[in-house]
N, C-alpha and C positions, 0 to 999 in steps of 0.2 A: 573392454569394460568402460574406458573413458567416454566413448561415444554414447554408450547406453546410459551412463550416469548423466551425461549432458542432456540427453533427451528427457529422461525421467525428471532430472533436476529442473528443466525448463517448465515441464507440466506441473511439477510440484510447486514451483514458485507461483504459477498462475492460480493453482488451487488453494495454496496455503496463504498467499499474500493477503495479510490482514483479514483472513477468514472470509474471503469474498462469498463463498458458497454457503458457509454456515449461517451468515447473517442475512443473506438475501439482499444485501446492499451491493452497490457497485464496488466501493472501496472505503477504507476507513477514513480517508482524507476527503471524502465527498463533502462539499460545502453545503449540502442541502439538509433541511430539517426533516424529521420523520414524515411530516405531512407532505413536504415537497418531494420526498423520495417515492411516495406512493405512485404506482404506475398510472393512475388516472389523473395525476396532477399535471396541469398545463399552465405554466407560469406566464406565458405571453402568447397573444393571438395576433390577429391581422394588423394591429397597430404598428408593428415593427416594419414590415415590408412583406408584400404578398409572398415573395419567394422564400422568406425565412420561416419555414415550417420545420420544426426540429426533426420530426420523423422523416420527412423527405430528405433533409440534409444528412441524416444518419445513413439512410439507404443510398443516397447519391455517392457518399464517400465510400461505402462498402462496395457498391457496384464498380466504382473506379478501381478499388483494390482487387476485386474479383477479376477484372479484365487483365490486370498485371499478373495475377496468380495463374490465370489460364495461359497467358503468353509464356510464363516460366515453365509450366508443365509441358507446353507445346515444344519449347526449346529442348527440354529433356528427352522428349519422345522422338525428336527429329532424327537423331543418329540411329535410333533403334531399328528402323526398317532396313537401311543399308547394312547394318551390322548383322542382322538376321540373314540377309541375302548372301553375305560372304561366309556365314557359318557353315554352309553346306558345300563350300568350294574347297579346293586343295590348299588354299592359303587363308584360312579363317583368321580374323582379327580376334574374335572371342568365340567361345563355344556357345551353343544354344543354352546350356545350363547357366553359364555365367551371365548371359544376356537376361535370362528370366530372373535371376537372382538380383541383378542390379536394378532392373526396371520393374520389379515386382509391384503390381497393383497401380502403377503410374497411369496406364491407359484407362483403368476403371475410374480413378480419381478425376482424371481429365474430363471424361464423359459426364460424370455426375455434376461437375461444376460448370461445364459448358451448357448443359441442359438448364441448370439453375439460372445462369446468367441470361440466357436467351429468353427465359420466362419472366425474369425480373425487369429486364431492360424496358419493355414497352410500358410497364406499370409506372415507371419513373417518368417516362416521356409524357404520358397522359395522366398526370397526377391530379387527384382530388381527394378529399377526405374520406370518400367511400371506397377508395382502392384498397383491396385486401392482398396481403403478401404472406400472411401467416402460414398458409398451406404450403408455400414454397419452402419456408424455413423448416417446417415440420418434416417435409419430405427429405430435405438436406440432412437433418438430424438423424432421421431413421436410417440413412445410408452410412452413418459413421463407422459401422462395423468394418468397412473396407480400410479405414484408417487404422483400426486395431491390428489388422493383418499387416499393414505397411509398417507400423511401429515395431511389431514383433520381429520383422525381417530387417529393420533399418540397419542395425549394427553389422549384420552379415553383408548387406548390400554395400555399405561404405567400405568395409574391409576388402570385399571382392573387387570393387572398383579401384582401390588403392593398389592391390596386388597386380591386377591386370595392367594398370598404368605403368607400374615398374617393369613388367615383363614385356610390354609391347609399346614401342615408340609411337606407332600410328594411333593407338588408343589414347596414349598420353596426350598427344596433340589435340585430339577430339575433346577429351575430358577437361582440358584446361582452357578451352576457348569456345564455349557454346554461346550462340547468339540469341538474345532475347529481344523480341520486338517491343517497341514502346507503345503506349496507348495511342488510339487513333489520332488524337489532337496533339500528340507530342511531336516536337521538332526533331528530337534525336530518334532516328529510325531504330537503331539496335544498340544493345550494350553487350559486352562480353562478360560471361559469368562462368565459374568452374562448375563441373558436375557435382562436386561435393557440396557446394553452396546450394545448388538447386535441389539436391536430394533432401536437404534440411527443410526446404520450404513447406512441405506438407505437415511436418512436425510443428512448425510455427503456425500454420494456417488452422490447424485443428482447434486451437484455442480462440482464434479470431471470431468465428461465428458465435461462440458462446458469449464473448464480451459484447458483441453487437446486439445480441438478444437482450442483454441487460439494458442497453441504451434504448432499444426499441420499446421494450415494456415500460420504461420510465416515461415515454412520450406517447403511449397508447391508452386512451380512456378504457376503463373496465367494461363499458358497454359496447365497445367496438368489436365487430366480428373477429378481428385479428387477435384479440387479447388472449383468449383461451388457447388458440393454436400456438401462439408465441410462447405461452407458459409451458405448454406441452413440449415444444421444441427445446426450451431451456432445460426442462427436467431430464429429457433424454441426453442432452449434451453434458449436463453435470454428472449424470450417472456414468456416462462413458469416460469422462476424465477421471472420475473417482476410481473406476475399475482399473485404469492404467496405473493409478498411483497407490494401489493397495499396499504394496510392499515397501513403500517409502518409510524410512525411519522417522520417528517423531522428532520434532525440532530439539536442538540442544537446549539444555536447561541453563538458566541464568547463573552466573558465578558471582557470589558476593564476597568481597575481601574485607573482613573486620580489622580491629587495631589493638595497641598495647601500651605499658609503662614500667619504672624502677627506682632503687636506692632512695635518695631524696630526689624525687622527680620534680624538675623545674618546668618543663614544657614538653608536650607531645602533640602529634598530629599526623595527618596523612599527607604524604608527598609522593610525587611521581619521580621515580629514579630511572635514569637511562642506563640500562645494563645490557651489555653485549648488543648494542644498537637498537634495542627495543624498550618500550616504556613498561615499567612495573609499578604497581601501586604498593607503597611501603608505609608501615607505621614507624615513625621516627621518634625516639625517646631521648630527650636531653636531660641527663642527670648532672649532679653537682660536679662530677669529675670526668664524665665521658659522654659521647654521643653514640647511641646504638640504633642500628637500622634493622628492622624486623619485618617478617611477613607472617601471616596467620597460617598455621599448619593445617593441613587437611586431616580431619579426624572422623572416626566412625560416628554414626548417628547416636546421640545419647552420651557420647564421651565428652569430657571436659575439654574445651577449646584451649589451645596453647599457641604461643608464638615460636617462631624459628628465627634465630639470630642470623642475619646475612653477613654483617660485619659491625665492628665498633672501632672508635678512635678515642684514645684518651685526650681530654681537652688540652693537656700540656703539649701534645704533639700536633694539634689541629691548627691549620692556617687556611686563609682564604686566598692564597696566592693565585693569580690568574695564569693562563698558559704562557709558557715561554715560546719564543719564535720557533724553537725546534720541535715543540710538541704539536701533535696534530689534534684538531678538535674532532671528537667522534661524530659520525653521521647520525643525525636524529631524524627519525621518521616523523613527518608532519602530515596531517590530513588537510586537504584543500578546504578553504573557508566555506565553500558551498556545502560540503559534507557535514561540517560542524553545524551550519544553519539547518540542514535537513534533519539532523538529530534533534535539535531544539523543536523543530516543527512536529516531529513524531511524538516527542515527549508531551507537547502541549495538546495534541490530538488525543493521546492516550489518557491524559489527565481529564479531558472533557468526557471521554467515554466512561472513565471510572465514576465520575460524578453522576452521569446518566444511569449507570448500572446500579449505583448505590440507591438512587431514588426509586428505581424500578423494583429492586429485590428487598430493600430495607434490611440489609444484613449481608452475610457471606454468600458467595456463589462460586461455582467453578469458573464462570466467565470473569468474575471479579479477580479471582486468584491469577487467572491467566493474564489479565490486563496488568496486574501489579508486577507480575514476573517480567512482562515485556518492558514495563516502565523501568524496573530495576536494571535490566540489561542495557537499555538505551542511556540511562543516566550514568551508570558506571562507566560506560564507553566514553561518554562526553567528558566526564571528570578526568579520565585517563589521557584523552587526546587534546583537550583545550589548553593546558598550560604551555607557555613558550619562553618564559623568562628564566635564563639559566642561573643556578645557584651552585657554585663549584666549591667543594671543600677538599682539603688535601692533608694527608698524613705525612708529616716530615720524614718518617722512616718507612713510608710505604707508598700506596697508590692514591690517585685522585678519584673522587666520586662526583657525579653530576646529577643534580635534581632539576626538574623544571617546575616553575611556580607560575601561577596565573597573575600575580600582582607584585609590583615592586614593594608594596607595603609589607606583604608577607615575608619577602626575602629580607627586608630590613629588620623585621621583628626577630627572625631566627638569628641573623648575624649579631644583632645587639644583645640578645639573650646569652649567646655563646661568649661574646667579648666581655660582658659583665662578669661572668663566672671566671674567665681567664685572668681577670685582674687580681684574683686571689692567688696565694702562693700554692700552685697546684703541682703535685708530683705525678709523673707518668705512672699509670697503673697497668699492670699486666695481669689479666685474669686467667686462672686455671680453667680447664674445661668444666670442672664441677661448679666453680664460681659463676662462670658464664651461663651455665644451665640454670642455676638458682636465680640469677639476675633476670634472665629471659622469662623464666617461669613466673616471676613476680609482676611482670609487665601487665599481665591480664588483669590483676587485681588493682594495680596502681593507676592505670590509664585514666586520663580525664576526658579524652575524646573517644567516645565509645562506638560511634557509627560513622561510616563515610556519609557525607551530606547528600543523601538521595531521599526522594520522597517516601519510599517504602520504609525508611528508618524513622520517619516523623510520626508523631501522634496526630490523629485526625483533628484534634482540637487545636493543634498548633497553628499559629497565624500563617496564612498563605502568602503574606507579604503584600506589597502595593503594586498595582498595575495602573499605569497612566503616565503622567508627566510631572516631574519634580522641577520646579523653577528655583534656581539657586543664584543668589548674588554674592560674589566674593568681594567684600568691601576692602579690608585692609589687614595689615599684620604689624605687630610690635614685638620688641624684645630681642632684636638682633644687636649683637655687640659691635659688629663692623659693617660698613657699607658693602653691599653685594648686589649682583644681578639676580632678582628673585621672581619666581613664578609658582603657581599652584596647579595641581591636577586634582580632578574629582573622580572618584571610583564608586560604583554601586555593585552590590552582589546580584547575580543572575544565574539561575540554574546551578547553584552550589559553588560558584566561584566568582571572583571579582573582576570587573571590566572597567578599564579607563574610559570615561565618557566625555570629559571636557578639560581644557587647559587654558589658563589665563595668559595674557601677553607678559613678556618679561619686563619688569620694572627695574631700570638700571641704576646702579650706584646709589643705593639708599639703605637706610636702616628702618624706614617706615613706609613700605610700599602702599600706594592707594590705587587698587585695581578698579573697584566699583563696576565689575563686569557681571552681566546676568547670563545664565545658561538655562536651556530647557533640556532636561535629561529624561529619556524614556526609561521607565521602570518595568521590569519583567519579574514580578514576584519578589521585589527587593525589600530588604529589612534594615539595611544599613548604608549610610553615606560615609565615605572616607575622604579626608582632605590631606594631601601631601604637599609640603612646601619644599621647593628645590632652589639651590643656587646653580645658575646656568654656567656651564663650563664652555669657554670659547677657545681654550687651548687645544689645538688639534693633536698635539703630541701625547695628550692624555687619553685619546680615544682607545677604547677596548676592542679587541678583535672579535669578540662574540657579537653576532648579528643583533641580538635582542638586548644586549647589555646597555643599561642606561648609565652614561658617564657622569651626568649631573649629580651633585651631592645633595642627599636628602638632609634638609635642615631640621625638619620636624614632621610629625604625622599624628593624626588623630581621627576618631570616628564618632558618629552619633547614631543612635538607633532611630529608625523611621517609625515612630509610634503612630499607628493609624489614627488614634484619638487626637493626638496633638497636631499632627501634620495635616489632617484632612479638613481643618478649618479653612475658610476662604481667605483669611488674612495672612499677610507675611508674618513669619515667626523669626525673630532675630536671635542669634546665638553666638557663643564664642567657643572655639576649640583651643585648649591649652596643650602645647606640645614642646617638651624640652625647654621650657622657659619662654617659648614663643606663643603669642596669642593671635589667632586668626579670627577675624570678625566676619560673620556671614549671615545672610537671611535666606529663608526658604519657604515655599508654599507648594501645595500639591494640587493637581487638577486631574480628576478621573478621566479616563480615555474618552468616554462618550461626550463629556463636556468640552474637552480641549480640541476635539476634532469636528465640532459643529461647523457647517458651512453657513456663513452669514453674508447674504448679498449686500453690497454697498448701497447706501442711500444715494450717494452721488454717482452719476454715470460719467463724470469727467475724468476720473482716475483709471487705473488698471486693476488694482486689487479689488476682488469681490464683484467685478464687472464681467458680464458674459464675454467669452472669447470672440464671438462673432461681432459684437459691438466694438471691441478694441481693434480687431484686424480691419474692420470696415473704416473706422475713424482714421487709422494709421495708413490705410491703403496698402496693407502688407498681408502676406500669406501666413506669417508667424509673428506673434506679438514681439515688439521691440525688446521688452524686458527679458523674454526667453532667449532671443538671439544674443543679446549683450552678456547675459550671465554665462551662457554656454561658451561664448568666445573667450571670456576672461578665465573661466575654469580651465579651458583647453590650453590657454596661453601660459598660465603659471600655477595651476592647481592640480594638473593631471598626475603629478608625481607625489602629491601630498598624501601621507598615510591617513587613511580613514576619511578621505574626501566624501562628502554627503552623509557620513555617519557621525563624525565629530561635530558637536554643536558649535555654531558661531556665536559671537557675543550678541545678546538680544538687542542691546541699544544700537549696535552697528546695523543690525538687520532692520530695525525700525527706521533708522536714518535713511537707509537705501529705499525702503518701502515708500517713505514720504517723498524722496527725490523722484522716484519713478511716477508716483501718483500726481505730482505737480509738474512733471516734465521739466525739471530744472535743467539749465544749460550746463551745470557743472557735473552732470551725472557720469560722464566718461572719466573725468578727473577723480571723482569719488571712487569709482570702480577700480581704477589703477592703484589707488592708495589703500584701499580697504583690505582687511584680512580675508584670505580666500575662503575660509570657512563661513564667513558672514555672507559672502556672495552666493555660495552654495545654499546656505540657509534661506536666502531671499528667494531663490528660484523655487525651493521646496514650498516656501510660504505662499508664493503666488499660486501654485497649483492647489495648495490646500485650501486657499480662500476663494477659489472659483465658486460661484453660486451653485453650480452643479459640476460633477466630476468631468474631467476632460473626456472620458469615454462614455459620458452621458448617463442620466438616470434612466432614460427610456430603454437603453440597451443593457443596463446592468444585469437584469435577471437572465438575459440571453448569454452574457459572458459567463455567468455562474453555471449555467447549463452546459455551455460549450466546453468549458475546461474540465467538466466532470465526465465527458464522453470517454469511453475506454478505447474505441477503435481509432487508431491514428488517422486513417483516411477521413473518417467522419469528423473528427476533431479539426483537422486541417481545413476541410470544406467549410465547416461552421465558423471557425475563427477568422478565416479570410473574408467570409461573407459579412461578418460583423464589422470588420474594418471598413469594408465598402459602404456599410450602412451609416457610418459616422458623417456628420457635416464636414465639408471640406476644410474649414479652419481648424477644427479639432483633429482631423486625420493628418493634415500636413504638419501641424505642431507635434503630434504624437510621433510621427515618423522621424521628425528632426531630433526630438529628444531621444528616441530609440537609438539612432546612429551615434549620438553623442555618448550615451551610456555604454555602448559597445566599445567606443574608443577609450573610455575611462577604464573599462574592464581589461582591455589589452595590456594595461600597465599594472595588472594585479600583483606581479612579483614585487613591485615597488610600493604601490599605494594600498595593497592588501584589500582591494575592493573587487570582489568577483561579481559575475552577473547575478548570482544568487543574493549577494549582499545588497546590490543595487535594487534588485526586485523587492527585497524586504523593505528597503527605505521608501521606494517610490510607489510600490503596488497599491497600498491603501490610499495614498495621496491622489492617485490618478483614477481610482475606481470607487472609493467609498461614496455611497449615494448621499444626496443632500438630506437634510433632516426630515423633510416631508416624506421622502421615499423610504428612509431607513426606519421611520416610525411604523410604516406598514409592514416592514419585513420582520423576520424572526429576530427578536432581541436576545442577545446572549448576555451572560453575566459580565459586569464591568471588569471583574477580576480575570476573565478569560481573554487575555490580550491576544493569544493565538487562537481565537475562535475559528470555527470552520470558515466563516465569511472572510476574515482577515487572511487566513492561509490561502483561500481560493483567489483573493485579490493578488497576492504575491505570485501565485502560480500562473495567473493570466499574463502578468507582465513578463515573467520569466519565459513563458512560451514564446512571446514575440522577440524577446532578447536573444533566445537561442535559435531563432529562425534565420535562415539565409536572408540577405538584404531584401527588403520589401519596397518596390518602386510604386509611387503614387499613380503614375500613368499606366503601368502594367496592371495594377490592382483595379483601376477603373475600367480598363479595357476588357478584363475577363468578367463575363457575367456569370459563368459557372466555373468554380475553381475545383479542380481535381488534383489530389496529391499523387505524384508518381513515385514518391519515396516510401515504398511499403515493405 
């Protein structure tokens, strides 16, 4: 059954993935507008390079993968003839029936694809716009019935091969070491593959032609003779895949966990508890005399919802003691950073789809309900997996409990609220089962936090928050009774939880720190700015054993609402946050994303910022601009272990000082670099690429990158993406490859710096690809609030594609005039 479920599951994912076939689009994350998605749309013509014809690239890539597939089938068939020959001898390896079961329909599939390849090959070799291939795909689709027979037999074939392998040593050796020939141009002549792996190839392949048909239709004009034939082939393929998937269970429904309250309720909210090694969303209630942890009971439809008490601790017995040396810290499952980022991407895309659907239907629809359900599922998952800061509480007479929070601010609030209540003369309370039941029952009525912070729980009229850049200057602080080493951190909310975005330098031995540091913070639907003031701890003996535990003492904390009306004026807005008798003075102003990311060419050509990269490299007689080489070298020397390198903002005044130094080619630049905060150097490198008059990957090729990353077929995508790199001017290409290898080295230190390839692609993708204003004004304009627009996501995906690719050599790239992927 496992193999069958794997087969059906694979096809189910292809069919069901973001409703590919329901929508008629390639996928939900396609960066194209509806107009661009239309099959007749051709976004770029002969101005790119004669060889870059998208349809030809798609076909070339598919042809290369067909050659590999045929070689795989050939390798599978190779032992069949000798096995059949021995079947009639006195010492057969396998019986005729076993051979026919294992190799069922392989010969037929081989012949179908060999005929298709032989017919398609000359068309690619003698390519012009009038070449037609639709009839070949139509014929291929009409022969898919043979795959139905193969799929029906697949489970038995694999089981038979496994049994025969166990029973016969000779067959075991054969099945574990089948030789697959490489492509004609490949240096590696053969590779060893198991029979089991090769038997799965047709299952994999049956979806490939369907995905390629989507790509081909996208790049075929409606009036081309191929269009109707390709459409027909796609219809046949879709029907075939649907017929295989008929019995698949519908997708699981989203699970929503609500919340609760009691007695005299002081505070309540949703926290993630680590219970038995896994994360659970709990509603925690702080009463005047006890802390109660509850979860929502599952109830029948129409029944009154209730909470179920998981545990409670009388405040008189509650302590915050940390783990002793003898205690072991429970293992906590954590998702890789890139998976967290992918969840955010999906949420943003679904939000965009919901807005489109609302405009289209002007009300409720099944599609809208389905999208909202998906949104709820993704957001609930993100809320569960994003917190990492431990908050440990202990019952003096019992066990310890561990919560994970997203912010030190939140942890401090809970701790302070509990400690304030503990100052009163509390008696330890023991509740009877009836009392506990009554208390838990009242949580539902008393709760102040009614919904987990997901979009589906918000009113449509509620503010979506700010998208763009918040500039914050942290000026100074007053009110400290004793001299201390002081610094501030800045947090903003994003996707329902708070994220630390910036940190001032430590001002030593003072009661009146004067930081005057400016930061640029990216906002993702943010509604609130928090400032926390800390005393820096240099005493190593006080370090806590919890990885994420902050040992520095919080001196004060406060927050301000980011009111769009107030913040969106173009002027600086000065304010003071009061916290525990401390006053922190700061200024802020907001810049929308479209304004802050404008590329403005420099009026002077003597500097490096805002000057074409070709002008700078020619002037310097270098292959890569000096500024890029020096910043990379400094980051690799002392910033590669820095948590959040390239994500945490550098101080704006430091970045401007470095910018000025590079522009005037000052002699002190190397001294400045060695003395400067590493986040400022990382910020200077990002600023250089952001201020190029056109993106590093060029305006001219931008539409092609958007098209290439949207291709479904891996071989076609590889062919296209490598062709695009070859099409870049040499200074752009060499600089890009240099940056690429640097970012890969940074990501190697992810366990320390928390910067995955996906994180780095998110930071640099829009910077390297976003078109100049003249180009972007021609393009489809998305809402300023949609920070994760289709375009931005596609820019991230383009850079991520190259970051995840094996090393790309400049000379190899230039040597290959036609690039075929062999990894299919």
